[in-house]
C-alpha positions, 0 to 999 in steps of 0.5 A: 559093619562100617566101611572107612571111606574117603570120598568115594574110596573105600580104605578098610572096613570097620567091623564091630561084634558084641555078645550082648543082643541090640548092643549097638543102638542107633546112637552108638552106631552114629558115633561110631560112624563119626569115629570111623570117618575120623579114622579114615581121614588120618589113615589117609593123612598118614599115608600122603605123609609117608608118600611126601617123604618119599619124594624129598628122599628121591629129590635129595637124591637127584639134587645130590647128583646134579651136585656131582655131575657139576 
């Protein structure tokens, strides 16, 4: 199990399983840890973009209300 972390925040866990004994050697685990770090950053980026789209909607609505109030 590899935690998906950004800074000190854990946003998920990547669980790896194999029926083959000792399938995950140190090299494979290292590559998976790097991949999981990139995945965590991508998830945080996607969340931030979604939040920004919501703020744009809110600001557009407030702008329209201000235009009507004028």
